[in-house]
C-alpha positions, -999 to 999 in steps of 0.1 A, spaced: 0 0 0 11 35 -8 -1 64 14 4 98 -2 2 127 23 -7 160 8 -13 194 23 -2 230 22 29 242 42 22 243 79 -7 219 77 12 194 98 22 166 74 57 161 89 42 161 124 16 136 113 43 113 98 65 115 128 36 105 151 28 76 128 62 62 137 70 44 105 106 55 97 115 25 75 84 30 54 88 67 47 96 85 14 100 123 18 97 143 -14 121 170 -4 150 147 6 163 143 -30 157 180 -36 177 190 -5 205 165 -15 206 182 -50 209 216 -34 237 204 -12 256 192 -42 252 227 -57 263 243 -24 229 261 -20 212 263 13 179 247 16 149 270 22 115 274 7 127 294 -23 156 271 -32 136 239 -26 107 252 -47 130 264 -75 149 231 -76 117 211 -75 103 232 -103 135 225 -124 135 188 -117 98 182 -123 101 205 -154 127 181 -169 108 150 -159 75 151 -141 81 115 -129 117 119 -118 111 105 -82 87 77 -93 113 50 -98 127 56 -63 92 56 -48 85 23 -65 118 8 -54 111 18 -18 76 4 -20 89 -30 -33 111 -32 -2 82 -26 22 46 -38 27 36 -1 27 51 32 21 42 67 33 50 94 7 53 127 25 47 159 6 47 153 -32 52 184 -51 35 177 -84 0 167 -94 12 148 -124 33 125 -102 4 118 -79 -18 110 -108 8 86 -122 11 68 -89 -27 65 -86 -29 51 -121 0 26 -116 -3 15 -80 -36 -2 -73 -35 1 -35 -29 39 -31 -45 62 -6 -43 100 -8 -46 117 26 -51 154 29 -38 171 61 -57 204 64 -55 234 87 -69 268 85 -48 296 71 -42 313 105 -29 281 121 -6 273 91 8 309 90 15 309 127 33 275 125 55 287 96 61 320 113 72 302 144 92 275 126 108 295 98 104 331 109 85 340 77 66 373 71 30 374 60 41 384 25 64 354 23 36 332 35 14 344 7 41 337 -19 46 302 -5 8 297 -8 10 307 -45 41 285 -52 27 254 -35 -8 254 -50 -10 270 -84 24 261 -98 24 225 -86 -12 216 -95 -19 204 -60 -52 224 -58 -66 198 -83 -53 170 -61 -69 186 -29 -103 189 -47 -105 158 -68 -81 130 -57 -82 129 -19 -95 98 -2 -93 109 34 -92 143 51 -75 148 84 -81 182 101 -52 197 121 -64 230 137 -59 220 173 -31 208 196 0 189 188 -14 160 210 -46 160 189 -28 155 155 -4 129 171 -35 110 183 -50 111 149 -18 99 133 -16 69 156 -53 62 150 -47 64 112 -17 41 113 -39 14 130 -67 21 106 -47 15 74 -23 -11 87 -52 -30 103 -70 -32 69 -100 -10 80 -98 12 49 -125 -2 25 -119 21 -5 -146 47 4 -136 80 -12 -138 114 5 -139 100 40 -135 127 67 -112 108 91 -122 130 121 -158 119 121 
């Protein structure tokens, strides 16, 4: 099974993944991008990661797919944290039968406050990140049309950690029955 976690910056995807506690079954989209930036001696931040991702996906919209498939072959399941291109997600959905798209959502105020605290961004920078991560990546289409499960994260750290542990039991225990658009919080 492939679990694809999507969501805007600051929604809590990384926090959710960490609380799921599945390090051997994790593929992080930005890892290869950060490694490429390190080779180029460029520090990793939103702008450099976004520019590099845009470049890499521009050359080949499926450039990470082979590594994802290889990691999936080695594991009974794989959690893909934060894909950066709608085309890649569509390809994975078309080619991996047992795939679940999970959307971590949080309201704008919560996401901005998290990014302000974590990265020290200004409101103008946050608005630019919003534009970069939704319009240029095609992820808005994913959020509206390809999501199987929605997990809300507007509350405490303990709340999202509890949801992550519940979700891990849910999908590993075989409780997911293929119903689309399930709100996991209900």
